[in-house]
N, C-alpha and C positions, 0 to 999 in steps of 0.2 A: 250590143257590143260597140257599135259604131258611135253611139252617143257617149259612151265612156271614153273612147279615144278622143272624141272631140273635146270633152271636158278637160282632159289632160293637156291637150294642145293649147287651150286658152287659159291655162293656169288655174283651173278650178278643180276642186275635189269632185270625183265622180259621184253622181247621185244614184241611188238605188231606185229601181223601178218600184212603183207602188204595189205591184202584184207579188213581189217576192217576199218570202218569210224572213224574219229577222234571225240572224245567227245568234246562238247563245254565246255569251262571253266566256272565254276560256279562263280558267283559274290561273293566276300568275304563278310562275314557277318560284318556289321558295328554296332558299339556300338552306343547307343543314344548319341547325341551331348550334351555336357555339356556347360553351360554358361561359357565363358572365361572371366576372370577378365581383365578389361581395363588396358593397360599399358600406363602410362603417359610419354610422350616424353618430354625431356627438352625443354624449350623455346629457340627459335633461336635468342639469344641476339645480335649476330653479324649482322643478317639481320635487326633487329630493329634499331640498331645503324646506319647502312648504310642509312636506310630510313629516320631516324631522321636527320642525317647530310646532306643528299641531300635536304630535305625539308627546313632545316635551310639555306642552301646555296642559294637556289632559292629565299627564302624570303629576304635574305640580298641583293641579286642582284636586286630584284624588288624594294626594299626600296631605294637602292642607285640610281637606274635609275629614280625613282620618285623624289628624292631629287635633283638630277642633273637637271632634267627638270624644277623644280620649281626655281632653282638658275638661269638657263638660261633665264627664263621669266622676271626676274627683270629688269626694265628699267634703273636702276642705274648701271648695269653691263657694258653697252656700250652706254652712252648717246650721243645724237646728239648735238654737240657743235656749228656747223656752218650750217646756211641755206644760200645757194648762189642762188640769183635770178638774172637772166640775161634777158635782153630784156624787161624790165618793161616799162609800158606806164603810162603817167600822168592820163589817164582815169581810170586806175585800181589803187585804193589806196593801198599802201603797208600795211596798217593796216588790210585791208580786206584779203589780201593774207596771212598775218601772222595768222589771225583768223582761216583760213581754214587749215593751216599747223600745228598749235599748238597741236591739239589732236594726230596727227600722229607722231610728233616729240617727244611727251611725252612718247611714247612706247619704245623708244630706237632704236639703229641702227639695231639690229638683227630682230626686229619685225616690222619695218617700211616697209610696202609693197608698192612699187612704183605705182602699177596699181590703187589701190583705191585713192591714192593721186592725180594721173594724172586726174582721172575722176572727182574728187572734184574741181580741178583747171579748168578743161574744162567747168564745170557748171557755173563758174563766167561769168557775162556779159563782153563783150569786149575781151574775151580770145578765140582766134581762135584755138590754139593748144598748149599743154604743154608737156614738156618732163621732167620726174623725174628720177633721178639716185641716187643711194647710192654710195658714194665714201669713201673707207676705209681710215682712221679708224673712222671718226666721222662727215662726211659731207653729207648733203642732198641737 
């Protein structure tokens, strides 16, 4: 105790003896929590603009793709102007072959699938085998 008083007299902080235990620090006293007013953040207009521009771009691309697909499906885009039939037989009337080919030729060059046309021609009597090809730009 004497050394502590001596330290105070000389303007120094008292030093603890080495043999004493350290005191546990006391928890600071906290004041009751008051309700904090909400701070309104500004709206992120740049983000909203980017999302809007992205959505609009995707919509325009989708609409353009759909319009292009509809345009390609028009039979008037690439009509079939020439039907070439080789190896015909008098037992198979030409009118009957034309009747079978007419619905397929009406679809246009891009959508005339040779396989169903070949199967339709093979189904006719007196037809042993048929070969169907599309020849660019307008022949079947």
